[in-house]
DRENDO-1510 file (C-alpha; in Angstrom, 1 decimal, always signed):
<recs>
REC; n; res; u; v; w
REC; 1; MET; +92.8; +44.7; +64.6 .
REC; 2; ASP; +89.8; +46.9; +63.4 .
REC; 3; ASP; +91.9; +48.5; +61.0 .
REC; 4; PHE; +92.1; +45.3; +59.1 .
REC; 5; TYR; +88.6; +44.5; +58.7 .
REC; 6; GLN; +87.2; +47.9; +57.8 .
REC; 7; PRO; +89.2; +48.1; +54.5 .
REC; 8; CYS; +87.8; +44.9; +53.6 .
REC; 9; GLN; +84.1; +45.9; +54.0 .
REC; 10; TYR; +84.6; +49.0; +51.9 .
REC; 11; PHE; +86.6; +46.9; +49.3 .
REC; 12; ILE; +83.5; +44.9; +48.9 .
REC; 13; ILE; +80.9; +48.0; +48.8 .
REC; 14; CYS; +83.3; +49.5; +46.1 .
REC; 15; PHE; +83.3; +46.3; +44.2 .
REC; 16; LEU; +79.6; +45.8; +44.1 .
REC; 17; TYR; +78.9; +49.4; +43.3 .
REC; 18; LEU; +81.3; +49.2; +40.3 .
REC; 19; PHE; +79.7; +46.1; +38.9 .
REC; 20; GLY; +76.4; +47.6; +39.2 .
REC; 21; MET; +75.1; +45.1; +41.9 .
REC; 22; VAL; +73.9; +48.0; +44.2 .
REC; 23; PRO; +71.9; +50.9; +43.4 .
REC; 24; LYS; +74.0; +54.1; +42.6 .
REC; 25; SER; +74.7; +56.2; +45.5 .
REC; 26; LYS; +75.4; +60.0; +45.9 .
REC; 27; LEU; +79.1; +59.4; +46.2 .
REC; 28; ASN; +81.3; +59.6; +42.9 .
REC; 29; LEU; +84.4; +57.2; +42.5 .
REC; 30; PHE; +86.6; +59.6; +43.8 .
REC; 31; SER; +85.0; +59.8; +47.3 .
REC; 32; PHE; +84.8; +56.0; +47.4 .
REC; 33; THR; +88.4; +55.9; +46.6 .
REC; 34; MET; +89.2; +58.3; +49.3 .
REC; 35; ILE; +87.0; +56.2; +51.8 .
REC; 36; VAL; +88.8; +53.0; +51.1 .
REC; 37; ILE; +92.3; +54.8; +51.1 .
REC; 38; GLY; +91.4; +56.5; +54.5 .
REC; 39; LEU; +90.4; +53.2; +56.0 .
REC; 40; VAL; +93.5; +51.2; +54.5 .
REC; 41; ILE; +95.8; +53.8; +55.7 .
REC; 42; GLY; +94.5; +54.8; +59.1 .
REC; 43; MET; +96.1; +57.1; +61.7 .
REC; 44; GLY; +97.8; +54.4; +63.4 .
REC; 45; ILE; +100.1; +53.9; +60.4 .
REC; 46; PHE; +102.1; +57.0; +61.6 .
REC; 47; ARG; +102.5; +55.5; +65.1 .
REC; 48; THR; +102.4; +51.6; +65.1 .
REC; 49; ALA; +105.0; +51.6; +62.2 .
REC; 50; ALA; +107.8; +53.2; +64.0 .
REC; 51; THR; +106.9; +51.6; +67.5 .
REC; 52; SER; +107.0; +48.0; +65.5 .
REC; 53; ALA; +110.4; +49.2; +63.8 .
REC; 54; LYS; +112.0; +50.0; +67.2 .
REC; 55; ASP; +110.8; +46.8; +69.0 .
REC; 56; ALA; +111.5; +44.4; +66.3 .
REC; 57; ILE; +114.4; +42.0; +66.6 .
REC; 58; ALA; +115.8; +42.5; +63.2 .
REC; 59; PRO; +114.8; +44.4; +60.0 .
REC; 60; SER; +113.8; +41.3; +58.2 .
REC; 61; VAL; +111.4; +40.5; +61.2 .
REC; 62; TYR; +109.8; +43.8; +60.6 .
REC; 63; PHE; +109.3; +43.7; +56.7 .
REC; 64; SER; +108.1; +40.0; +57.0 .
REC; 65; ALA; +105.4; +41.0; +59.4 .
REC; 66; TRP; +104.3; +43.7; +57.0 .
REC; 67; ILE; +104.3; +41.1; +54.1 .
REC; 68; ILE; +102.5; +38.3; +56.1 .
REC; 69; GLY; +100.1; +41.1; +57.3 .
REC; 70; GLY; +99.3; +42.4; +53.6 .
REC; 71; ILE; +98.7; +38.7; +52.3 .
REC; 72; VAL; +96.3; +38.3; +55.1 .
REC; 73; ALA; +94.5; +41.5; +54.6 .
REC; 74; LEU; +94.4; +40.5; +50.8 .
REC; 75; CYS; +93.0; +37.1; +51.6 .
REC; 76; GLY; +90.4; +38.9; +54.0 .
REC; 77; ALA; +89.4; +41.2; +51.1 .
REC; 78; LEU; +88.9; +38.4; +48.8 .
REC; 79; THR; +86.9; +36.6; +51.2 .
REC; 80; TYR; +84.4; +39.4; +51.7 .
REC; 81; ALA; +84.4; +40.0; +47.9 .
REC; 82; GLU; +83.1; +36.4; +47.6 .
REC; 83; ILE; +80.7; +36.5; +50.2 .
REC; 84; GLY; +79.5; +39.9; +48.8 .
REC; 85; SER; +79.2; +38.4; +45.2 .
REC; 86; ARG; +77.4; +35.1; +46.4 .
REC; 87; TYR; +74.9; +36.8; +49.0 .
REC; 88; PRO; +74.4; +40.3; +47.7 .
REC; 89; VAL; +72.0; +41.8; +50.3 .
REC; 90; THR; +72.0; +44.9; +52.5 .
REC; 91; GLY; +72.4; +44.3; +56.2 .
REC; 92; GLY; +76.2; +43.6; +56.6 .
REC; 93; TYR; +77.5; +41.0; +59.0 .
REC; 94; TYR; +74.0; +40.5; +60.5 .
REC; 95; LYS; +72.6; +39.2; +57.3 .
REC; 96; VAL; +75.6; +36.9; +56.5 .
REC; 97; PHE; +76.1; +35.5; +59.9 .
REC; 98; ALA; +72.1; +35.0; +60.4 .
REC; 99; LYS; +72.0; +32.9; +57.3 .
REC; 100; ALA; +75.1; +30.9; +58.0 .
REC; 101; TYR; +74.6; +30.4; +61.7 .
REC; 102; HIS; +71.7; +31.9; +63.6 .
REC; 103; PRO; +70.4; +35.4; +64.2 .
REC; 104; SER; +71.4; +35.4; +67.8 .
REC; 105; ILE; +75.1; +34.7; +66.7 .
REC; 106; ALA; +74.6; +37.7; +64.3 .
REC; 107; PHE; +73.3; +40.1; +67.0 .
REC; 108; ALA; +76.3; +39.2; +69.2 .
REC; 109; ILE; +78.7; +39.7; +66.4 .
REC; 110; ASN; +77.1; +43.2; +65.7 .
REC; 111; CYS; +77.2; +44.0; +69.5 .
REC; 112; LEU; +81.1; +43.2; +69.3 .
REC; 113; ILE; +81.6; +45.1; +66.0 .
REC; 114; LEU; +79.8; +48.2; +67.6 .
REC; 115; VAL; +82.3; +48.0; +70.7 .
REC; 116; SER; +85.3; +47.7; +68.6 .
REC; 117; ASN; +84.4; +50.4; +66.1 .
REC; 118; ALA; +84.0; +52.7; +69.2 .
REC; 119; ALA; +87.3; +51.6; +70.8 .
REC; 120; SER; +89.1; +52.1; +67.5 .
REC; 121; LEU; +87.5; +55.5; +67.0 .
REC; 122; SER; +88.6; +56.7; +70.2 .
REC; 123; GLY; +92.2; +55.3; +69.7 .
REC; 124; VAL; +92.6; +57.0; +66.4 .
REC; 125; ALA; +91.1; +60.4; +68.0 .
REC; 126; LEU; +93.7; +60.1; +70.6 .
REC; 127; ILE; +96.5; +59.6; +68.3 .
REC; 128; GLY; +95.5; +62.6; +66.3 .
REC; 129; SER; +95.0; +64.6; +69.1 .
REC; 130; GLY; +98.5; +63.7; +70.4 .
REC; 131; TYR; +99.9; +64.8; +66.9 .
REC; 132; LEU; +97.8; +68.0; +66.7 .
REC; 133; LEU; +98.8; +69.1; +70.1 .
REC; 134; LYS; +102.7; +68.8; +69.3 .
REC; 135; LEU; +102.1; +71.9; +66.9 .
REC; 136; PHE; +101.3; +74.0; +69.8 .
REC; 137; PRO; +104.0; +75.0; +72.4 .
REC; 138; GLY; +103.4; +73.9; +76.1 .
REC; 139; GLU; +103.2; +70.6; +78.2 .
REC; 140; TRP; +100.0; +68.9; +77.2 .
REC; 141; SER; +98.8; +66.1; +79.6 .
REC; 142; ASP; +96.7; +63.1; +78.8 .
REC; 143; ILE; +93.5; +65.1; +79.9 .
REC; 144; HIS; +94.1; +67.8; +77.4 .
REC; 145; LYS; +94.7; +64.8; +74.6 .
REC; 146; ALA; +91.5; +63.4; +75.7 .
REC; 147; LEU; +89.6; +66.6; +75.5 .
REC; 148; VAL; +90.8; +67.4; +72.1 .
REC; 149; SER; +90.0; +64.0; +70.9 .
REC; 150; THR; +86.4; +64.4; +72.2 .
REC; 151; GLY; +85.9; +67.6; +70.6 .
REC; 152; ALA; +86.9; +66.2; +67.4 .
REC; 153; ILE; +84.8; +63.4; +67.8 .
REC; 154; VAL; +81.9; +65.7; +68.3 .
REC; 155; ILE; +82.9; +67.6; +65.3 .
REC; 156; PHE; +83.0; +65.0; +62.9 .
REC; 157; TYR; +79.8; +63.8; +64.3 .
REC; 158; ILE; +78.1; +67.0; +63.6 .
REC; 159; ILE; +79.6; +67.1; +60.1 .
REC; 160; ASN; +78.2; +63.7; +59.5 .
REC; 161; LEU; +74.8; +64.8; +60.6 .
REC; 162; MET; +75.1; +67.6; +57.8 .
REC; 163; GLY; +74.9; +65.0; +55.1 .
REC; 164; LEU; +76.6; +62.8; +52.8 .
REC; 165; LYS; +77.9; +65.4; +50.7 .
REC; 166; MET; +79.4; +67.5; +53.4 .
REC; 167; SER; +81.1; +64.3; +55.2 .
REC; 168; SER; +82.5; +63.3; +51.6 .
REC; 169; ARG; +83.9; +66.7; +51.2 .
REC; 170; VAL; +85.5; +66.7; +54.6 .
REC; 171; GLN; +87.0; +63.0; +54.1 .
REC; 172; ASN; +88.4; +63.9; +50.7 .
REC; 173; ILE; +90.2; +67.0; +52.2 .
REC; 174; LEU; +91.6; +65.1; +55.0 .
REC; 175; MET; +92.6; +62.1; +52.9 .
REC; 176; LEU; +94.5; +64.3; +50.5 .
REC; 177; VAL; +96.3; +65.8; +53.5 .
REC; 178; LYS; +97.1; +62.3; +54.7 .
REC; 179; ILE; +98.4; +61.4; +51.4 .
REC; 180; SER; +100.6; +64.4; +51.1 .
REC; 181; MET; +102.0; +63.8; +54.6 .
REC; 182; ILE; +103.0; +60.2; +53.6 .
REC; 183; ILE; +104.4; +61.6; +50.2 .
REC; 184; ALA; +106.5; +64.2; +52.3 .
REC; 185; LEU; +107.8; +61.3; +54.6 .
REC; 186; ILE; +108.7; +59.3; +51.5 .
REC; 187; THR; +110.4; +62.2; +49.8 .
REC; 188; ALA; +112.3; +63.2; +53.2 .
REC; 189; LEU; +114.0; +59.6; +52.9 .
REC; 190; PHE; +115.5; +60.4; +49.6 .
REC; 191; PHE; +116.7; +64.1; +50.6 .
REC; 192; SER; +118.1; +62.7; +53.8 .
REC; 193; ILE; +120.3; +60.3; +52.1 .
REC; 194; SER; +121.6; +63.2; +49.8 .
REC; 195; LEU; +122.1; +65.4; +52.7 .
REC; 196; CYS; +124.0; +62.6; +54.8 .
REC; 197; SER; +126.4; +62.3; +51.9 .
REC; 198; GLN; +127.6; +65.8; +51.7 .
</recs>
């Protein structure tokens, strides 16, 4: 669920940045683009798509779910963009919900976002550690996956502490690796058809 809301937030940031509504940051357009693509195409896409396809009743149900999800995501992004254009302040959810409802509601929602972001971070780290451990021979338990994912979270935390430039460089490199993996998967689809026909 959290993968749905984060791209919308960064869509608004990029929208406001491009139209000069916020002061210029130290990141360039390429880095902003990699951040948005990284949030839209999360690590979960490599796991949930296969699981959903396996459990779908029929292919039409599977593809319909993706189309409906895309429409809902577009509506959410447009809603965030409209809120950002009508109320361009820093402070994110807190400022918007404090103005619309009450500061206590805004505080509660920020607490929920904090917990859900931590849960999604650990989930993505566990998925990534599962894929990483498959590269090495041996039997890996859930404890090994948890240790690797904890180590990855600590490493990326340290990288973020090194500053904006360093974290954006790492984000750009990892996003280019992710895009190349997706291109390799798509390319394999076309080559598998030609190999099966031989």
